[in-house]
Every structure is written in structure tokens, then in C-alpha cells.
N, C-alpha and C positions, 0 to 999 in steps of 0.2 A: 394175365397180360393184356388182354382187350381194356381192361378197366385201367390200366397203365397208359395204350394207347389213347384211349378219351382224355383221361387226364392230359396228357401231354399235347393234346391238342387244342383242349381249352385253353392252355395256357398259354400256348401260339397266339390262338385268337385273343387272347386279353393282351398279351404285348404288343399284338400291332394294332388295336383298337387303341390302347394307350398313346402307342406313338401318333396315331392319326389325332387324337385329341388334342395330344401336344403342338403338331401342326395348326390344326385348326384354332387352337386358343391364341397361338403367338399371330397368326393372321388378325384376329379378332383386336386383341390388343394392337398391333400396328396399326390398322386399319381403320379404327376408332373414329377418329376426328374427320376422317375422308366421310364415313356413312352420316356422320351428325349433321355435317355441313350441306349432303344432299337431300338428308331430311328437312334441314332448315330451310333449303332454297324450295324443294317441292311445296312446303306448308305456304309459304310468302307466296309464292306465284300463284298456286290454287285458290290460296286465303283471298288474295287480292281480286280475283274475277269471279268465284263463286262465294263460298262461304268460310268467314275469317273463322268461327266458331268449332266448322268440323275441321277446318285446319290444325287447329290448335288443339282438339280432341287428337288428331292424325298422329300430330308432332308429339304430345306428350307420351299416348300407347308406344310409340317408336322407340321413345328414349327410355321408357320403362324396362322395353325389352334389351335395348342397348346395354342398361344398367344389368340386367339376369346375366346377358353374355359376359360383361366383364367379372361379375363375381364368381361365374364358373372357369373361368379363363384362370383366375387367381386360385380357385379350387384345383383345378387341374396339374396346375405348377407344383404342388405341394404332393403330388399322388406320387408314390412308390410303386415299382414294378412289383407284381403279385398281389396290390390291392384290387381284387376283382369288383368287390361289392363298390368301392368309391370311384372305380372306373366305369361300371354301369349305369350308377348312380349321376356321373357328369355326362356321360352319352345320353341316357332318357332326359337329364335336364336342357341339354343343348337340342335335342330334338323338339319337346314340347315348346321351348321357346322359339325354336323356329317356325314352328306351326303358329303359333300366337303371331309373330313377325309377319308372317307372308300373308295370312287371312287378313289382318289390319292392312297391308298395302294393297292387296286384290281387291278389298271391299272398297278401299276409299276410292281407288282409281275405277273401280266399276260405277260408282256413284258419281262421279267426276264426268266419267262418259255420256251418263244420261243426261247432263244439266241442260238446260238452254239448246233443248231441239238438236242434242247430238254435237254442240261446237267444240263439245271437250275431249271429242272421242279421240282426234290426233293427239292431244296431248296427253291420256290417258294411255294410249297404245305406245306411247314413245317411251314414259315412263316406266311402262310394266316389262317393253324390250330391255331398257337401259338396266332394271331389275336385274332381268334375266341373263343377261349377258354379265353381268358384276358377279353373279352366282357362280355361272359357270369358271369366270376367272380365277374366284376366289374361294370357292366353297367346295373344292373337289377332291379336300383331305378326306372329307368321310364320304361316301358316294350315296348312303340312306338320305343322308342331309340334304344333298345336293337334289336327289331325285325327289325329294317331298317338296322342296321350294319350288322346283321348275314344272312338276306337277299342277301345285296350284295355282302358279302364274299361267299354266296352259289352259287350265279350265277359266279362270278370268280371260284370256284372250278370248276364247270361243265363247264366253258369254255375253260381251261386249259387240263381237260381231255376228252371234247368230241370233241376237235380240231382235234386231229390224226386219231379218230374213223371217224370223218367224212369225212375227207380229205383219208385217208387210206382201210377205210372198212375194216379192219383187223378181222383175224378169233376170236370166241368166248373165245379162248383159249391162246389169246395174251397179252402181258403186260398191253395193253391199257386199255383192257376189265378190268384186275384187279385191274388197277390202279382208273378205274372209278367205280367198286364195293365199292373198298377201300374208295373212297370220300363219298359215300353214306351211308356208316357206320360211318365215322369220322363226318359227317354234322347231321346224329341221335345222336351221342354221343353228340356234343356240345349243343343240341337244347334241350336235355334231360337234363344236366346239367344248362341250363339257364334256364329251367324249375323248376329245384329244387332250385336254388339261388332265383329266382323270389318269390316262395312261402315262403321259408325262411325268406325274407327280409318281406312280407306282414304279415307273421305271428309275427316276430318281433316288426312290426309297431302296431297290434291289441294286441300285450302283452302290449306296452307302452302306448297305448290308456287306456287298460282297469287300466294299475298302474297308469295313472293320474287321471282316473275318481275315484278310491278308496282312490288315495291320499286328491283330494277334498272333499272327504265324510270324510277322518279323519281328516281334518283341521276342515269341518264344524261341528264335534262329541267333538273334543279338545275347539273350541269355545262355544259350549252349554254348555260343562263342565265346562268351567271357570266360565262363566256367572252363571251357577248354583251354584257354588262354592262361588261365589262372594255374590250372593244374600242370600243364604241361613246361610253363614255365620257373613254377616251384620245384617242380621234379628235373629240370634241367639246372637249375642254380645250384643245389648241391655237388652233383659230381662235377660239376664246371668248374667249381671253387679248388675242389679237390685236384683235379689234372691241372689248372694252371699252377695251383702252388708247388705242385711235383714238377713240374715244366721250368719254373722261376728255380727251384732249388738246384735242379740238375745244371739250368743254364749258370749259374751265379759262379758253378766252377768249384764247390765245396767238394765235391765228389771227384778231383782230379780235370786234368787237363782234355777236351774231348776231340776227337778228330775234325777236320774242320768239314766235312760232309755233314758228318752225325750234328755238329753245332749248328750250319745250317739249317738243316731239319728241323732240328729242336726248335732254333728260333721263330721259324715260318708256323710250326704248330703253337708257339706261345701268342705269336701273335692274333693267329687267328681264334686261338681259345679267349683272347681277351676282348676281340670283335666279338664273340659269340655271346660272351657273358655280357657286355656293352648292349646287345639287342634283345637279352632278356629281360637287362634291368629298363631298357626303354618300353618293352611289353607291358611290365608290370605297373609301370608310371603310368602308360596309357591306360591300364585296366582301371587304374584306382582313379585316374581323371574322368572317366566314362560312368565309374558309379557314384563320383562325388565323396571318395573316400580318401582322397590326397590329403594328408593332413600338414599344417603349417606350422613350426614351432616361431612365433614373433619375438625378435628383439630387436633393442635398437641398436642401429649399426652405423658405425662412422666409414662411410663411403670411401675417403679418399685412403684411409688404413686396411680398407677392405680390400681396393685395387692392388694396392702395395702387395697383400696376400695372394690376391690371384695371379699375379705376375711371376711369384716365386714358385706357387704350385704348379703351373704351366710351363714351365721353363723345359722340362723334358718332353711336352708335346711339340714344343716350337721345333726343339732339337731332332725330333722325329720327321718334320717337314723341312728340315734346313731352312728354317726362318729363325729370326730374331724378335722376340716381345720388347718393345718401347713404351715406357708409361711418362707420360707427360706429366714431369714431378710439379713444373712450374704452373701448371694448373690446377694442383690438387686444392683444395679448399675445404672448410668448415662444411660439414653437410651431413645430417643425420636422417636414415629412414626406417620404418618399422617396417620390419621383414623377416625371412626366413632364411639367416645365412647359407646353409647348406643348400635350400634350392635356388637360391639368386647366385651360389657358387657356381652349381649346374649350369642355370643357364646361360652364366657368362664364359665358361668352360665349352659349353656349344658352340657359341657363337667365337670364342678363341680358335675352336679346332677347324670351324667352317671356314676362317679367314686364314688360316695356315694352309688349308688345302689349296686354297684358291689363289696362293701367291707364288710367284717366280721364287726358284731355288736363291738361297741368300738374300730373299726378301725380308720387310720388315713388315710387322703389326704395330700400330701404333693404338694404345689404349689409353681414354682420357674421360675427363669427366667437366661437366659446366652446372651451375646452378643458377636459374630461372624462374619468376615467379611463382617462389614456393614449391619448384619442381627440381630434382635433381636428373640429368642425363649423364650417362655413361655408354661411351663410344669405344666403337672397335672398328679399325679401320684397316682395311689392306688395300696393296697398290696391286691386285691382278687382274682377272680378265674383264671384271666387272658384269652386271645381270643385264640382259636386255629387259626394255619395258615391255608391261603387259605381263611380269612374268611372276608376281608377289604372289597369287593364289597359288601356285607351282610351288614357289619356295616355301610358305608356310603349311603345304600339305601335306600328308601322311603318305611314308614309303616312296617318296618321290628325290632324286636327285637330279639336281641341275648343274650341268656341266657345262658353259657354254665356249670352251675353248678349242673342242673337237681334236685336241691333241694328248689331253691327259683325262685319264679316270680315276677316280675316288672312291674308295669304300665309304660305308656308312650304312645306317636302317632306315634313313630317310625318315626319321621320327623327331631327332633330335629340335629341329627348330619348332615343329610342330609343339611338342611338349612345351617347350621354352616360352611359344605363346600363351598355352593354356595356362602355363606356372606364374607369368608376370601378369595376366590378367585377372587370374585370382586373388594377385597381391594388390590390384589396385591401378595397375600401371599399363603402361603401352610399351610395344615392342616394334619396330619397325626399321627399313633402309633408306637410305640412299644412293644410286649407284649411276655410275657413268662407263659404260663400254669403252675398254681399253686403260681407264683411268684407275679402276679400282672400285669398291663397293666399303660403305660405314653403314654397320649396322649399331642401333642405339636402342637402350633400355632405359625409359622414364619412371620416376617415381616419385610420389610425394615427401615433401622432407618434414621432419620432425621439430618444430621451434622450440628452442630453448634449451637444446642439449650443450653439454660444456666441450668443447673442441680442443680442451688444454694438451700441449705436448705434440700434436699433430706435426708440426711444423717441424718443431726439434727433431722429432722420431724419424722423418723421412731424410730429412738432412744429413742426419749422422749415419743413415741406412742401417737403421737397427730393424730387426724382426716387429711389424704393425701389430702382430695378431694381439699385443698387449691394450690396443686400443680399440677393441673389436666392441665390446660391451661396455656402453656410456650410460649414466644412470641420469634422468631428465630433471 
């Protein structure tokens, strides 16, 4: 048990270190050009006033350290969780390179500070302070590397300021002592900034870890919800089919005339069982859409013939809502789409049902089509109450019924238009609407056309009023 705990603790430390190394490596790669520009600027400035050759040596060593850091960053990118040896090697490599880089900077700045009777002291102190502040802001991902860099910078600060104090033993009121106490204040400021950045970084890591945990819980809950919906829906479908079939058989009158009250109750039961069956089917479609398992059987469809079929198939629905379906036969034209006929009919059925619900009694629902710029638009227009502005998200949202009349309440699952949008987008089209309050709403579906299909017979079939299903499949 103790060995297991030790092992888990070591694994957790390794994962934490790997995460720190990955964040540190991203900072190394992101800030590469910024650091190299700083080193170049320092080298040019100090080389112009002091020794060009030493400035060049400083720049070359600094660039070599930069190359090592970049190489380590690429290695860290390839590390996988559980690679303890690789993680340890990368950490040691960063630590050694940090020591070399920091010693180079400290040595050079101390040398500059001692040139020309101390004229370079201010420049050196400023460069060193800038380096320490840069480390505090950008090296906080790994606390040991940050501490190493700041400790070496601190030593260089004190070497530069204590040298004159040790050599000349000046009075406490001299500038040397002022510089010394200023350095102490600056070091405290840098250390405090480092502590703040380190704390903020670790807080962000904790928040990120908490978000990951919550994300995993949400995923588990989604899986459970999906499984629950699937099981319940499938279990409901079989008995519902049996119940609905039995009710339809009784209501058909094959078993004799029913008393009025019984017929009324059985009619209500039949309607409610149909609504429940629609809900189950919608839930199953929704589940398939969420899991990306909704299959599409694409074929070339004659849109004009398809609309003739749709009008015939939905007459019963129109009669239920006491409206009439009107097809704009004059607007029918040769147009073909590569789509799933059953799913497209499901979408059109949802739109027609929605239009019928919100149409006035004895009203009309107009169905038509148009072709423009290689796209066919199917339109369904009602003359009802209309949809208010800003309600589009609600119209296509799940489990939301939008009734703007305040006078009529309509049934429905609140899923039809949401599922329709998912289906149409999966088929490469768009679904939307235009509406004016008090004047009605026009829903439309747009799909890309298939060029080169043979439109023969369409006009004749429509004109003669024949069943247009014979035109459904057209060869290209």
C-alpha cells in the first residue's frame, strides 16, 4: 500500500512537471524573437561604448543558449505522459542551460559595470533589472528555474554595488550606499513580482484542472442522458405502435358502431398516442444527430415532382388544422437536387405542420419553388400571426414552442424545426424564414441543384394531374 502511494505521488509529480515544462516551452518558442532582439540591442549598445569583441562573445553565447532552449522546447513537445526519463532529462537540460545563460548575462553586466571608472554601472544595473523583471514575468512556469535565475541576478547586483563599498569604505551618506539600498529595494520588488506571477500561474492551472474535471463529468452525464433517451425511446416505440394500431383499428368501425362518448374518448386517445409516437421519433432522431449516426440515403430528386407528392401526402394534416394546401404549379420548373427524399419530406412535413398550426381557420398554406444561381428554394407560406423580430434562435431551438397569438395554444414537441435545421445543414443546404407580424411567415429551404438531369415529362404530369411519384428518381 505504501509503495502504491509512493508510486502515485511520483506519477502526479511527473505529470505536474511535464505540464510546467510544456507551458515553459511554449513561452520559449513564443518569445524567441523578442529575447534575441534584446540580446542584439544590448550587444550593439555596449559594444559601441566599450568592447566590441566582448560584446560579440556575449551575443554568440547568448544565441547558443537560445538554440539549446529551442531544441529542448521541441523535445518537450514530443514527450508523452508517463515518460519520466524524458521529462527529467528535459528539466535538467533547461536548468543547466538557464545557469549557463544567466552566468553569461551576470558576468557581462558585472564587467560592463567596472569599465571606465564606473560609468557603465547605471547601464549594467538597468540591464540586470530588466532581465530579472523579464524572468519574473515569463519564467514563472518552473519555480526552480525562476529561483535560480533570480538568485544569480541577485548575486550580480550585490557584486556591482558592494565592490566600491568594500574597496573604498565610503561614508553611509555616499552614493555607493544609496545604490546598495536601492538594489535591495529593487530585488524585493522583483521577488514580489515573481511570487505574484507564480501564484497566478498556479491558480490558472488549478482552474484549468477543475474545468477538465467538470468537462469529464459533463461528458459522462451526456453519455448517460443519451443512453437513457435511447433506451426509453426504443422501449416506448414497440408498445406505442401496438396501442396506436389497436386504437386505429377500433376507430375504423370494423368492430361495429361505437357509442358517441366512447368514440370521442378513443379518438382523443388515438390523437395523443400519435403525438407521443412523434415525440419518441423526434427524440430518436435527436439522439442520432447528437451522435452523428443519422444516415442519409442520397438520390437525385426532381423537386417539382417531390412537391406534388408532398402536397398529396400532407392533405390529411391540413384537414386536421382546417386549412388548405395550395401548390404554385405555374412556378414549377425543372430542378434536381442530390438529397435524401425521406429526410427532405420529414423537413417539409415539419414546416407545413408549423404553417398549418399558425394559420387562421379556413386559411391557405402556399407551397412553391424557385431556382436561382444554381440553388433551388422551396417555400412554405402561411397567412397567420407571424413571428416577432429577434425570435429566430427560439424558433429553431429545442423544446420551445413559439406562439405569438396569445389566443391559440398548439401541441408539439418543440423539436421539429431544430431537427429540420440539422438535417438540411447536413444535406448541404440552409433553412430560414421571413416573417411580418400580422401578415404571415414564409419558411424556405435552399439546396444546391444537380446540373444536367433530364426533366422530361414533368410539365405533362403536373398538367394532367397524375401521381408525380414516377418522376422521383431521375438518372443523370
